[in-house]
MDAnalysis code that builds the backbone (N, CA, C; Angstrom):
import MDAnalysis as mda
import numpy as np

u = mda.Universe.empty(510, n_residues=170, atom_resindex=np.repeat(np.arange(170), 3), trajectory=True)
u.add_TopologyAttr("name", ["N", "CA", "C"] * 170)
u.add_TopologyAttr("resid", np.arange(1, 171))
u.add_TopologyAttr("resname", ["MET", "GLY", "LEU", "ASP", "PHE", "PRO", "THR", "ASP", "PRO", "GLU", "THR", "LEU", "ARG", "GLU", "THR", "VAL", "ALA", "ASP", "PRO", "ALA", "THR", "LEU", "SER", "ALA", "ARG", "LEU", "ASN", "ASP", "LEU", "ALA", "VAL", "ARG", "ASP", "LEU", "GLU", "GLN", "ASP", "PRO", "ASP", "THR", "ARG", "ALA", "GLU", "TYR", "ALA", "THR", "LEU", "LEU", "ARG", "ILE", "ALA", "GLY", "ARG", "LEU", "ASP", "ASP", "ALA", "VAL", "LEU", "GLU", "ALA", "GLU", "LEU", "THR", "LEU", "ALA", "ALA", "ALA", "ASP", "MET", "SER", "GLY", "ASP", "LEU", "ARG", "ARG", "MET", "VAL", "ARG", "ALA", "GLN", "LEU", "LEU", "VAL", "GLY", "HIS", "ALA", "ARG", "GLN", "TRP", "ARG", "GLY", "GLU", "TRP", "THR", "GLN", "ALA", "ASP", "THR", "MET", "PHE", "HIS", "ARG", "ALA", "GLU", "LYS", "LEU", "ALA", "LEU", "TYR", "LEU", "ASN", "ASP", "ASP", "ALA", "LEU", "VAL", "ALA", "ALA", "ALA", "ALA", "HIS", "HIS", "SER", "GLY", "ARG", "SER", "PHE", "TYR", "ASP", "GLN", "GLY", "LYS", "HIS", "VAL", "GLU", "ALA", "ALA", "LEU", "ARG", "PHE", "ARG", "LEU", "ALA", "VAL", "GLU", "ILE", "ASN", "GLU", "ARG", "THR", "GLY", "SER", "ALA", "LYS", "VAL", "GLY", "ALA", "SER", "ARG", "GLU", "ALA", "LEU", "ALA", "ALA", "ALA", "MET", "ALA", "LYS", "LEU"])
u.atoms.positions = np.array([
    [-3.321, -13.918, 10.650],
    [-4.742, -14.189, 10.544],
    [-4.967, -15.654, 10.213],
    [-4.155, -16.237, 9.364],
    [-4.309, -17.657, 9.107],
    [-5.157, -17.994, 7.892],
    [-6.129, -17.197, 7.559],
    [-6.982, -17.456, 6.403],
    [-6.425, -16.703, 5.202],
    [-6.546, -17.318, 4.036],
    [-6.032, -16.700, 2.820],
    [-7.204, -16.272, 1.941],
    [-7.168, -15.013, 1.527],
    [-8.230, -14.479, 0.677],
    [-7.590, -13.879, -0.565],
    [-7.618, -14.609, -1.671],
    [-7.058, -14.057, -2.896],
    [-7.830, -12.807, -3.332],
    [-7.127, -11.951, -4.025],
    [-7.737, -10.724, -4.520],
    [-8.256, -10.942, -5.929],
    [-9.507, -10.564, -6.146],
    [-10.088, -10.637, -7.486],
    [-9.382, -9.604, -8.359],
    [-8.833, -9.997, -9.508],
    [-8.069, -9.058, -10.332],
    [-8.915, -7.952, -10.967],
    [-10.218, -8.146, -11.033],
    [-11.097, -7.127, -11.622],
    [-11.584, -6.125, -10.580],
    [-11.967, -6.612, -9.409],
    [-12.520, -5.718, -8.375],
    [-11.475, -5.263, -7.369],
    [-10.360, -5.957, -7.292],
    [-9.307, -5.728, -6.304],
    [-9.817, -5.930, -4.872],
    [-10.846, -6.762, -4.733],
    [-11.383, -7.094, -3.413],
    [-11.072, -8.552, -3.101],
    [-10.941, -8.834, -1.815],
    [-10.681, -10.201, -1.387],
    [-11.875, -11.081, -1.742],
    [-11.567, -12.326, -2.100],
    [-12.612, -13.295, -2.398],
    [-12.558, -14.414, -1.364],
    [-13.700, -15.037, -1.154],
    [-13.817, -16.097, -0.150],
    [-14.025, -17.425, -0.873],
    [-13.017, -18.280, -0.808],
    [-13.110, -19.599, -1.442],
    [-13.849, -20.585, -0.543],
    [-13.740, -20.386, 0.760],
    [-14.329, -21.330, 1.716],
    [-15.158, -20.573, 2.758],
    [-16.420, -20.267, 2.445],
    [-17.258, -19.505, 3.381],
    [-17.427, -20.181, 4.738],
    [-17.422, -21.504, 4.771],
    [-17.599, -22.211, 6.045],
    [-16.430, -21.944, 6.992],
    [-15.223, -21.920, 6.455],
    [-14.046, -21.637, 7.282],
    [-14.082, -20.200, 7.782],
    [-14.481, -19.278, 6.918],
    [-14.615, -17.883, 7.329],
    [-15.653, -17.760, 8.435],
    [-16.780, -18.388, 8.265],
    [-17.844, -18.336, 9.271],
    [-17.381, -18.929, 10.601],
    [-16.671, -20.035, 10.543],
    [-16.172, -20.673, 11.764],
    [-15.193, -19.761, 12.490],
    [-14.316, -19.104, 11.737],
    [-13.342, -18.195, 12.359],
    [-14.060, -16.989, 12.970],
    [-15.051, -16.453, 12.277],
    [-15.826, -15.341, 12.831],
    [-16.519, -15.762, 14.124],
    [-17.094, -16.951, 14.136],
    [-17.749, -17.442, 15.353],
    [-16.759, -17.596, 16.497],
    [-15.560, -18.073, 16.191],
    [-14.519, -18.228, 17.191],
    [-14.130, -16.867, 17.783],
    [-13.962, -15.886, 16.917],
    [-13.551, -14.558, 17.378],
    [-14.668, -13.842, 18.132],
    [-15.908, -14.106, 17.763],
    [-17.052, -13.410, 18.372],
    [-17.189, -13.711, 19.860],
    [-16.695, -14.831, 20.315],
    [-16.840, -15.188, 21.731],
    [-15.631, -14.782, 22.563],
    [-14.653, -14.176, 21.955],
    [-13.447, -13.757, 22.677],
    [-13.631, -12.371, 23.285],
    [-12.790, -12.080, 24.272],
    [-12.764, -10.753, 24.879],
    [-11.844, -9.878, 24.031],
    [-12.424, -9.181, 23.090],
    [-11.644, -8.398, 22.137],
    [-11.052, -7.139, 22.762],
    [-11.565, -6.738, 23.903],
    [-11.027, -5.558, 24.590],
    [-9.570, -5.774, 24.976],
    [-9.212, -7.003, 25.262],
    [-7.876, -7.310, 25.762],
    [-6.863, -7.622, 24.662],
    [-7.331, -7.740, 23.426],
    [-6.437, -8.151, 22.343],
    [-6.736, -7.358, 21.071],
    [-6.057, -6.223, 20.905],
    [-6.344, -5.372, 19.742],
    [-6.060, -6.037, 18.399],
    [-5.079, -6.930, 18.348],
    [-4.792, -7.605, 17.081],
    [-5.933, -8.541, 16.686],
    [-6.517, -9.193, 17.676],
    [-7.649, -10.077, 17.396],
    [-8.862, -9.263, 16.965],
    [-9.076, -8.104, 17.600],
    [-10.187, -7.251, 17.192],
    [-9.974, -6.766, 15.757],
    [-8.758, -6.437, 15.390],
    [-8.467, -6.004, 14.018],
    [-8.748, -7.135, 13.028],
    [-8.353, -8.354, 13.396],
    [-8.653, -9.507, 12.542],
    [-10.161, -9.678, 12.403],
    [-10.866, -9.553, 13.509],
    [-12.324, -9.700, 13.506],
    [-12.958, -8.660, 12.575],
    [-12.510, -7.410, 12.674],
    [-13.043, -6.348, 11.815],
    [-12.778, -6.657, 10.339],
    [-11.584, -7.140, 10.051],
    [-11.235, -7.479, 8.675],
    [-12.121, -8.606, 8.141],
    [-12.282, -9.645, 8.948],
    [-13.088, -10.780, 8.506],
    [-14.561, -10.408, 8.362],
    [-15.052, -9.540, 9.234],
    [-16.434, -9.061, 9.096],
    [-16.611, -8.332, 7.767],
    [-15.616, -7.507, 7.414],
    [-15.675, -6.779, 6.136],
    [-15.707, -7.762, 4.981],
    [-14.803, -8.723, 4.994],
    [-14.722, -9.689, 3.900],
    [-16.007, -10.509, 3.809],
    [-16.630, -10.771, 4.958],
    [-17.888, -11.527, 4.986],
    [-19.077, -10.678, 4.558],
    [-18.861, -9.387, 4.357],
    [-19.948, -8.507, 3.935],
    [-20.775, -7.947, 5.072],
    [-20.350, -8.147, 6.293],
    [-21.049, -7.607, 7.463],
    [-20.454, -6.229, 7.775],
    [-20.761, -5.284, 6.895],
    [-20.051, -4.013, 6.876],
    [-20.343, -3.116, 8.065],
    [-21.576, -3.093, 8.551],
    [-21.870, -2.272, 9.729],
    [-21.074, -2.760, 10.931],
    [-21.050, -4.070, 11.125],
    [-20.268, -4.645, 12.220],
    [-18.774, -4.397, 12.013],
    [-18.327, -4.482, 10.771],
    [-16.907, -4.263, 10.460],
    [-16.493, -2.841, 10.810],
    [-17.330, -1.873, 10.447],
    [-17.001, -0.477, 10.760],
    [-16.962, -0.275, 12.270],
    [-17.931, -0.835, 12.982],
    [-17.955, -0.694, 14.442],
    [-16.684, -1.267, 15.059],
    [-16.309, -2.474, 14.695],
    [-15.107, -3.099, 15.263],
    [-13.838, -2.344, 14.859],
    [-13.799, -1.845, 13.634],
    [-12.645, -1.061, 13.188],
    [-12.545, 0.236, 13.977],
    [-13.677, 0.897, 14.206],
    [-13.669, 2.137, 14.991],
    [-13.228, 1.872, 16.429],
    [-13.657, 0.747, 17.000],
    [-13.219, 0.387, 18.351],
    [-11.711, 0.103, 18.379],
    [-11.204, -0.491, 17.315],
    [-9.763, -0.729, 17.195],
    [-9.016, 0.596, 17.152],
    [-9.553, 1.554, 16.403],
    [-8.926, 2.870, 16.314],
    [-8.973, 3.590, 17.655],
    [-10.082, 3.515, 18.342],
    [-10.185, 4.166, 19.657],
    [-9.152, 3.596, 20.622],
    [-9.003, 2.283, 20.628],
    [-8.011, 1.652, 21.507],
    [-6.593, 2.057, 21.105],
    [-6.340, 2.146, 19.805],
    [-5.016, 2.564, 19.328],
    [-4.731, 4.000, 19.747],
    [-5.735, 4.867, 19.625],
    [-5.568, 6.261, 20.048],
    [-5.222, 6.330, 21.530],
    [-5.919, 5.545, 22.333],
    [-5.679, 5.561, 23.779],
    [-4.308, 4.984, 24.131],
    [-3.812, 4.060, 23.320],
    [-2.514, 3.441, 23.609],
    [-1.353, 4.392, 23.354],
    [-1.559, 5.334, 22.436],
    [-0.484, 6.248, 22.064],
    [0.527, 5.646, 21.105],
    [0.313, 4.415, 20.680],
    [1.202, 3.736, 19.740],
    [0.857, 4.226, 18.333],
    [1.728, 5.046, 17.758],
    [1.427, 5.689, 16.479],
    [1.347, 4.696, 15.320],
    [2.176, 3.682, 15.316],
    [2.103, 2.682, 14.243],
    [0.785, 1.909, 14.327],
    [0.403, 1.594, 15.523],
    [-0.888, 0.926, 15.722],
    [-2.030, 1.823, 15.259],
    [-1.887, 3.131, 15.479],
    [-2.909, 4.074, 15.024],
    [-3.011, 4.080, 13.506],
    [-1.877, 4.031, 12.817],
    [-1.893, 4.002, 11.349],
    [-2.620, 2.753, 10.869],
    [-2.274, 1.610, 11.435],
    [-2.917, 0.355, 11.014],
    [-4.426, 0.400, 11.271],
    [-4.825, 0.987, 12.399],
    [-6.249, 1.092, 12.721],
    [-6.953, 2.060, 11.771],
    [-6.290, 3.149, 11.403],
    [-6.887, 4.077, 10.440],
    [-7.104, 3.388, 9.096],
    [-6.154, 2.559, 8.695],
    [-6.311, 1.807, 7.443],
    [-7.482, 0.837, 7.549],
    [-7.631, 0.224, 8.707],
    [-8.734, -0.711, 8.943],
    [-10.085, -0.001, 8.832],
    [-10.208, 1.154, 9.468],
    [-11.448, 1.938, 9.398],
    [-11.701, 2.384, 7.962],
    [-10.665, 2.893, 7.320],
    [-10.824, 3.360, 5.948],
    [-11.290, 2.257, 5.009],
    [-10.718, 1.084, 5.176],
    [-11.075, -0.033, 4.297],
    [-12.534, -0.459, 4.518],
    [-12.964, -0.516, 5.771],
    [-14.359, -0.886, 6.057],
    [-15.315, 0.165, 5.491],
    [-14.968, 1.428, 5.641],
    [-15.829, 2.495, 5.114],
    [-15.817, 2.506, 3.589],
    [-14.692, 2.177, 3.008],
    [-14.616, 2.072, 1.546],
    [-15.617, 1.038, 1.048],
    [-15.639, -0.115, 1.672],
    [-16.552, -1.174, 1.229],
    [-18.002, -0.777, 1.445],
    [-18.258, 0.144, 2.361],
    [-19.630, 0.638, 2.551],
    [-19.942, 1.773, 1.587],
    [-18.979, 2.162, 0.784],
    [-19.199, 3.244, -0.176],
    [-19.127, 4.628, 0.445],
    [-18.548, 4.732, 1.605],
    [-18.389, 6.018, 2.298],
    [-17.034, 6.606, 1.897],
    [-17.003, 7.115, 0.670],
    [-15.740, 7.511, 0.052],
    [-15.020, 8.600, 0.815],
    [-15.728, 9.639, 1.212],
    [-15.068, 10.757, 1.895],
    [-14.429, 10.291, 3.190],
    [-15.169, 9.517, 3.981],
    [-14.634, 9.031, 5.249],
    [-13.457, 8.080, 5.010],
    [-13.586, 7.208, 4.027],
    [-12.506, 6.265, 3.727],
    [-11.255, 7.012, 3.288],
    [-11.423, 7.920, 2.341],
    [-10.268, 8.642, 1.817],
    [-9.617, 9.512, 2.884],
    [-10.413, 10.062, 3.785],
    [-9.864, 10.840, 4.895],
    [-9.006, 9.953, 5.796],
    [-9.494, 8.761, 6.105],
    [-8.723, 7.831, 6.947],
    [-7.411, 7.455, 6.269],
    [-7.462, 7.159, 4.969],
    [-6.252, 6.772, 4.255],
    [-5.248, 7.934, 4.212],
    [-5.756, 9.138, 4.007],
    [-4.887, 10.319, 3.977],
    [-4.226, 10.527, 5.339],
    [-5.014, 10.425, 6.408],
    [-4.452, 10.586, 7.761],
    [-3.414, 9.510, 8.051],
    [-3.719, 8.286, 7.646],
    [-2.777, 7.184, 7.872],
    [-1.462, 7.449, 7.143],
    [-1.559, 7.910, 5.910],
    [-0.336, 8.169, 5.147],
    [0.471, 9.311, 5.753],
    [-0.211, 10.361, 6.176],
    [0.503, 11.477, 6.809],
    [1.236, 11.028, 8.065],
    [0.566, 10.239, 8.883],
    [1.188, 9.763, 10.112],
    [2.334, 8.800, 9.798],
    [2.173, 7.953, 8.791],
    [3.241, 7.036, 8.385],
    [4.450, 7.807, 7.871],
    [4.205, 8.888, 7.135],
    [5.305, 9.735, 6.668],
    [6.029, 10.377, 7.852],
    [5.257, 10.846, 8.815],
    [5.837, 11.429, 10.029],
    [6.721, 10.410, 10.743],
    [6.255, 9.156, 10.783],
    [7.006, 8.089, 11.443],
    [8.184, 7.599, 10.603],
    [8.244, 8.054, 9.339],
    [9.269, 7.610, 8.403],
    [9.239, 6.083, 8.261],
    [8.026, 5.546, 8.144],
    [7.821, 4.098, 8.053],
    [7.364, 3.763, 6.637],
    [8.320, 3.341, 5.817],
    [8.029, 3.077, 4.409],
    [6.945, 2.027, 4.215],
    [6.955, 0.981, 5.034],
    [5.956, -0.085, 4.881],
    [4.551, 0.460, 5.100],
    [4.389, 1.312, 6.096],
    [3.066, 1.885, 6.368],
    [2.674, 2.918, 5.315],
    [3.638, 3.674, 4.799],
    [3.337, 4.621, 3.716],
    [2.854, 3.847, 2.497],
    [3.553, 2.767, 2.161],
    [3.152, 1.948, 1.009],
    [1.769, 1.347, 1.225],
    [1.503, 0.874, 2.436],
    [0.184, 0.299, 2.725],
    [-0.910, 1.348, 2.587],
    [-0.650, 2.546, 3.091],
    [-1.639, 3.618, 2.990],
    [-1.879, 4.006, 1.531],
    [-0.810, 4.076, 0.748],
    [-0.948, 4.413, -0.672],
    [-1.743, 3.319, -1.391],
    [-1.446, 2.070, -1.089],
    [-2.152, 0.961, -1.732],
    [-3.642, 0.983, -1.377],
    [-3.954, 1.161, -0.093],
    [-5.364, 1.216, 0.324],
    [-6.084, 2.402, -0.312],
    [-5.407, 3.531, -0.358],
    [-5.991, 4.709, -0.994],
    [-6.271, 4.430, -2.469],
    [-5.348, 3.755, -3.114],
    [-5.540, 3.391, -4.517],
    [-6.743, 2.492, -4.719],
    [-6.936, 1.555, -3.797],
    [-8.092, 0.661, -3.910],
    [-9.398, 1.445, -3.755],
    [-9.390, 2.427, -2.897],
    [-10.591, 3.245, -2.730],
    [-10.875, 4.041, -4.012],
    [-9.840, 4.663, -4.550],
    [-10.025, 5.393, -5.805],
    [-10.481, 4.451, -6.921],
    [-9.929, 3.265, -6.962],
    [-10.312, 2.271, -7.969],
    [-11.804, 1.963, -7.847],
    [-12.265, 1.719, -6.616],
    [-13.692, 1.454, -6.387],
    [-14.571, 2.611, -6.855],
    [-14.053, 3.811, -6.739],
    [-14.822, 4.998, -7.119],
    [-14.774, 5.266, -8.618],
    [-14.011, 4.472, -9.346],
    [-13.871, 4.700, -10.779],
    [-12.877, 5.790, -11.113],
    [-12.084, 6.208, -10.136],
    [-11.052, 7.234, -10.338],
    [-9.735, 6.511, -10.629],
    [-9.623, 6.029, -11.857],
    [-8.526, 5.125, -12.189],
    [-7.182, 5.822, -12.332],
    [-7.160, 7.074, -12.736],
    [-5.888, 7.809, -12.799],
    [-5.338, 7.974, -11.387],
    [-6.201, 8.427, -10.473],
    [-5.776, 8.600, -9.092],
    [-5.341, 7.269, -8.487],
    [-6.096, 6.205, -8.797],
    [-5.748, 4.879, -8.289],
    [-4.373, 4.465, -8.796],
    [-4.133, 4.659, -10.087],
    [-2.846, 4.271, -10.667],
    [-1.690, 5.026, -10.012],
    [-1.893, 6.298, -9.737],
    [-0.838, 7.082, -9.086],
    [-0.536, 6.554, -7.686],
    [-1.562, 6.208, -6.948],
    [-1.371, 5.679, -5.586],
    [-0.696, 4.304, -5.642],
    [-1.143, 3.459, -6.581],
    [-0.529, 2.137, -6.715],
    [0.929, 2.257, -7.152],
    [1.209, 3.208, -8.038],
    [2.599, 3.389, -8.485],
    [3.493, 3.750, -7.302],
    [3.006, 4.623, -6.425],
    [3.779, 4.975, -5.232],
    [4.029, 3.730, -4.381],
    [2.992, 2.931, -4.182],
    [3.142, 1.704, -3.393],
    [4.159, 0.767, -4.037],
    [4.109, 0.631, -5.355],
    [5.064, -0.227, -6.064],
    [6.479, 0.291, -5.840],
    [6.683, 1.584, -6.031],
    [8.026, 2.161, -5.903],
    [8.594, 1.933, -4.505],
    [7.780, 2.179, -3.481],
    [8.259, 1.985, -2.108],
    [8.524, 0.503, -1.843],
    [7.588, -0.351, -2.248],
    [7.748, -1.782, -2.006],
    [8.958, -2.355, -2.742],
    [9.222, -1.878, -3.957],
    [10.413, -2.332, -4.684],
    [11.677, -1.884, -3.964],
    [11.702, -0.624, -3.556],
    [12.885, -0.072, -2.893],
    [13.194, -0.789, -1.590],
    [12.146, -1.169, -0.872],
    [12.346, -1.809, 0.431],
    [12.399, -3.328, 0.351],
    [12.154, -3.888, -0.833],
    [12.171, -5.339, -0.981],
    [10.974, -6.023, -0.330],
    [9.866, -5.333, -0.249],
    [8.675, -5.874, 0.393],
    [8.041, -6.990, -0.429],
    [7.510, -7.969, 0.269],
    [6.788, -9.059, -0.385],
    [5.459, -8.573, -0.964],
    [5.043, -7.383, -0.593],
    [3.758, -6.850, -1.071],
    [3.860, -6.185, -2.435],
    [5.045, -6.169, -3.009],
    [5.220, -5.508, -4.297],
    [4.374, -6.170, -5.377],
    [4.211, -7.474, -5.326],
    [3.402, -8.169, -6.338],
    [1.964, -7.712, -6.334],
    [1.383, -7.579, -5.159],
    [-0.004, -7.120, -5.050],
    [-0.137, -5.691, -5.566],
    [0.844, -4.859, -5.265],
    [0.790, -3.471, -5.743],
    [0.945, -3.406, -7.259],
    [1.797, -4.251, -7.805],
    [1.954, -4.294, -9.272],
    [0.659, -4.743, -9.948],
    [0.028, -5.775, -9.391],
    [-1.233, -6.263, -9.955],
    [-2.317, -5.184, -9.896],
    [-2.365, -4.462, -8.779],
    [-3.355, -3.391, -8.650],
    [-3.072, -2.270, -9.645],
    [-1.800, -1.923, -9.812],
    [-1.431, -0.901, -10.778],
    [-1.828, -1.330, -12.189],
    [-1.582, -2.573, -12.529],
    [-1.964, -3.084, -13.861],
    [-3.471, -3.021, -14.051],
    [-4.231, -3.351, -13.019],
    [-5.684, -3.290, -13.116],
    [-6.160, -1.859, -13.355],
    [-5.571, -0.916, -12.629],
    [-5.964, 0.489, -12.795],
    [-5.567, 0.990, -14.182],
    [-4.381, 0.637, -14.631],
    [-3.922, 1.082, -15.961],
    [-4.799, 0.502, -17.058],
    [-5.296, -0.700, -16.873],
    [-6.165, -1.323, -17.876],
    [-7.491, -0.589, -17.999],
    [-7.880, 0.169, -16.983],
    [-9.151, 0.902, -17.005],
    [-9.005, 2.278, -17.661],
    [-7.769, 2.699, -17.915],
    [-7.551, 4.037, -18.496],
    [-7.822, 4.037, -19.990],
])
């Protein structure tokens, strides 16, 4: 993606240090043919979410999921489900978000893909955290930490920070 969005330690949401750069990147992506490049559409959906354009983010995420479903690429489907879930989470659509995260985790388990299982657990934890369900969030973050530690993932730090945030709320 190229842009860096640090996570706020209290909200566990990405923060925007340079709105002008975010806006410029969104404008650049908006004029592209996203039908031909699913990774670019996923980036666009993510940036729309971070920019607070949640209706547009959900639409682009859903289009990413539809394309992933049609491709038959199961890993791509998991990533798209996480994208949809995250956009719906930010819109406060808890049931839809949690359903997407659950489906993503089940499919990642089926694929025996530890990185995707950890990502699904982490995203699910963030949704629970947003809902004030800190015990559930801590359990999901702990799973992400355990998998990321076992696999040597660079994402272990983010999962540890999220787990600490959830534990501090208990």
